[in-house]
Structure formats: structure tokens, C-alpha cells
N, C-alpha and C positions, 0 to 999 in steps of 0.2 A: 504494500500499500503507500502511495506516497505522501511525504509528509509536507503540509501547506508551508511551514516554517522553510522549510529547504527550498521548496518552489519560489518563495519568497526572497530569499537570499541569491538564487539563480538569477531572478529577474532583476533584483538590484544590481547585481554584478554587471547583467550584459547591457544593462541602460547607462551605468556609468561607465561602463570600458575600462574598469580598474577596480582590483582587490581593496586597495588602500581607499578611493573615494567611496566605495562600497560600503566600507568597514566605517568610515566618519559618519555616513550618511543613517546607519542603521545604530550606532554608537555601540559598536563591537569591536575587537581586536583583528587585525588582519587575518591572523592565525586561525580564531574562530571563524570567521567567514570563509577561508581557504578550506577548513575541515568541514564545515556543512555541505559546500559544493562536492567535495570529493565523497562524501558519504553518499550522496545522490548521485553522483556516478556509479558508485559501489551498487548502489539499489539497483538502477537501469542497466547496468553493465556495460556503459556507452561513456566515452568521452565527451563531454559535453560544452566545455571551454578550451580554448586555446591559450597559453599563459606564457609571458616573460619570466625570468627569475625574479625580478622586484614585484611582479602582479600588478606593474602599471599599466600595463597594455593588454587588454584582454579581447578574444573574437570569439565569437560560438560556431562550433563545428557545426557539419550539416545536422547531425543528430541533435545538437544544443539548439538549434533553429527550431527544428521542430518539437522539441522539448518545450521551448518556450511559449509557442503558440497555445500548446495546450496549458501550459503553467497560468497563461495570463487569462485564460477562459476558467480555470479550476478557482483561481483566486477570486476572479470577479463574481463568481457563483458563490463562493462562501460568502462574501463581505454581504452579496445581496441576503442570502440566506439568514445571515447573524441579524441582518436589519430587519426582514419580514417576520421573524421570530418574537425580536424584541418590539416589534411596533404594535400599537393599541388594537385590539381584533375590531375596531371599530372603522380601520382604515378603509379609504376608498380603493376598493380593488380594481387594478387595471390589466387585463389579459391581452398580452400583445404576442403574436405571432412570429418568427423569422426563420427564413427558409434556411434548411439545413446546408445548402450548397453555397452560404453566405460567408463571407470574413468576417467573424464576429469578433475578432480579437480586440478591436478598437471599438467595436458597438457596445460591448458588455462593458467596457469602462466607462461609456457614455451614460447607460443605462443605470450602473451602481451610482454616478453622479446625480443622475435626476432622482433617485428614490432619497440620496442624501439631502436633496435640497427640498424634497418633500415629503417631509416625516407622515403628512397624512394621507399618503398613497401607500398600498402595498403593489407591486408589480410583479404580475405572474407569467415569466416569457416562456414561451414553448416554441420548439425548434420542430420544423418536419418539412416535407418538400413543399413546393408553393402550392399544387395541386390540392393537397390535404388541408392546407392552410385556410385556402378559400370555401373548403366546406366546412370547416369549423366556423369561419366566418359567418357562412349562410347560416348554420344551425345555432347561431347565439352566443357558441362557445368561445369567442374572441371578440374582444373591443377593437382591435385595429390588427392590422398586418402587413409586413414589409415583403412583398412578392415578387417573382421572377415571372413575365409574362410576355406574350404577344403585343407589341406596341398598339394603344388605345383600345385593349381589349376590356370595355366597361369603365364606369364611372371611378375616380380615386381622388385622392385628398392631395396628392402629389406625384409626378412622374417623372423619369429621368431616361433618355437611351443609354443603353450598356453595349459598348463597343466589345464585340468579339472577336479574339485572336488564336489562331491555331497554335500549339505548342508541341515540341516534342524533341525527339532525337534522331538527327538525317539518318544514322547509321542504319534505321528499320526502313528506309525509304528507298532502298535501291531495287532496280528490276520492277516485276510485275507482282513482287508477293503481296499478299494481304497487309492492310494497313492494321497494324496492333491499336486497337481503342481503348483509353482508360476513361469509362464512364461512370455518371453518376445512375442512379435507379431508374426504372421506368416511370414516365412521368415527367420528369425533367428536361425542361426547353433544351439547354444545351446538347442534352444526347438526341432528341428529335433534329436538331440544327444539323450534327455532325453525320448521322446515318442519313439523311436525307440527302445533303452537300456530296459523301461521297456516292450514294448509289444513283443522284443524276448525274455523277460525272462518271459513271460506270468503275468505279474502283471497288476492288473486294477489299473486305474487311471484317475480323474477327475482333471477338472481347478478349482483351489482354488483362483487366483489372476493372473490379467494383470496389464503388466508396461510395458512403451517404455524406462524407464532409469533405468540404473544399480541402483541407489540410490533407487528407489521403490521395485526393488526386494529385493535388500538388505534390508531394512525396513521390506519388508513383511515378510521374512524367521525369521528374529529377532524378530518378534511380533509373533512367532509359526504358521503362516498361513498356511503354508506347506514346501515344499520340492522344492529344484531348483537344477542346474546346475550352475556354476559359473566359472571362471578361478580363479586359486590358489590363484593370489593377491588381489583378489576382495571377499575373504572370511574374515568375521568380527570377532572380539573374542567371540561376541555373537552367532556365527553359530557352532554347532555343526557338526563335520565331520563325514559322513556316509559312510560306507563301505562294503564290502560283507558279514560281519557279520549281517549288517541289510539288507540284500537284495539288494545292490545297487553297481554292478559290475562296475570295472574301465572302463570308455571310453576312446576313442583314442582322442587323443591331437587336437585342431582346430589349424588355423594359423593365425598369425596378420601379415599382410604385407602392405608395401607401393608400391601403385601402382599409374601410371602415363599414361596420354594419349599417342597417339602414335607418337606425336611429338617429337624430342630432348627436352631435357630440358635446361632451360636458366639457367644461373649462380646463379640467384637468387633462381630458383626452388632447383637446388642441394644443396644451402646452408639450405633451409628451410629442404630437406630430410635428411641432415645432422644433423641439430638439433632435427628432429622427432627419425631418429635413437639413439641418444646419450640417450633422453627422455626414449625410451623404454627400452634401454638397462642397464639405469641406473636402471629402477623400476625391470628387471628382476635379476640383481646383488642382490639389495634388497631382492626380495624374496628368492634367493639361502641363503643368509646368514642368514634369518630367518627359514631356514626348519631346 
């Protein structure tokens, strides 16, 4: 079982880029911080951080980057759980759906901040495929949902185009061999886009890897297991960008939308929508600046 305290130390060292600065931030000795990271590495059986002798220059390994994704999610969930349990039972409950194939590492931090600013609210966050979230919303089991969908597919509170890119390892693309695909489950709009594009082009394909999570798909592509179609923001530095030269034509953008149930949104829901919009638009601006 992963120790949350060790995960906090890992995140702190990675954020600071130094054992020395991390130790100062958490008010512990450098040796204690180093021992905690080493204990976590022993627990998972992987080297997570590469460090120099002085501990003043630290970078995450590939395994460390993956662990950091889950560490941030677990810590945000733990903070949220602590707040929810401590909150008064009369708190206003807001039920939010987030797609399983979404990068939630930054979003969970935002949600934890929203709850901290609104002690009168109790936020219940559910992840799942966008198709399932829409069903829960229609059934009244959710108040709001952030979903992936076809552009303009129904009413929404806010929407943004989501540019998609092909990513993979060019070593798998030689000759006429079937393209190995790294896929999300049935019902995922990225999966539909991938299969339709390849079959329209007459290219054979086969399933190389399945994952419900974005982190799992990213890791599989980075490991060279196959090709996938991801939103541009989710492409890692280790992912080769594939285009028409490799036989992968551009595909139409999907849409990221905030949708609500049929009743009028409360003031608290409107504030949550505003926070979600700020988070998404910040990511879009960051992506545009990096292109």
C-alpha cells in the first residue's frame, strides 16, 4: 500500500527540483527527505528520481513521471476526502462528472481549491466514460459534467474545440503491417476517430493495448506499444508526432463541453462552472503558447 506521506515528499522534491529545497519547505532534514523517497522507491521497486551527489539537482525518471501523475491524484482525493468527512452534514452537495480519459492531475487540484473556498459545499466527483456521464446526467445522478463529444452535440454551459494528434513510435509503421493501436474502451470518441480514420484509409490495424485512463494510454505509447490519438495537450515529450507522411491524416477536432441537467443552475453550480472554465481555458492558453 502506498504511503500518502511518502507521496507528498515525492511531489515536493519533484516540484522543487532539489532535496535541499524540499527539505526546507517541509521543515525536515535533507537526509529524512531522501530516506522517504528511497523508501517509496523500495516499495514500488523502481527508481523514481535521478539525483546528483549534493541533492541540489533532481529530475524524475520515466517511472517517476508516471508515479507523480498518480501521486497528485491520490493526494488531491485524500485532501478532498478529509474535507468532505469534516464538513457539516447540511453542506450543499454538488455532483460533478469528469471523463475517465481526461488529464485530471491539474483539475483535481482546482477542485480541492474550490472546496476549500466553499466550506458550505460538498463536492462529489465521479469519473467515467463521457457516454456514461451523459446518462447519469439525464437520470439526475449528476449536477454537472465535463465531457468529450462531437462538436455542437446538444446544449451546454461552455464548450471548446479539442485538437487531436496522432502519436506513437515510427518503428511500428514500416511496410504494410497492421497498425498497433493503444485504445480507450468502447464508447470513447477518440477510439471511434482512430478506427474510422484508419478504415477509411484502408489501413489494417489491431488492438495492442487497452486502458481506461489517460495516464495508461500515455504510458503505453511512450513504451512503444503502439499508436494512439490524443488531444494535443496530452502528448508527452516522449511521444513522436505522426502525420500524413507516416500515413496518418489529420482528423476533425472533438469538443470538450460542460453540460448540466435540465433544472436551473444554482449559484454554487455557477461558481463551479466558472472555476472549470478557468481551468480549461488556462490549459488551452498554455497549449497555444507552447505550439
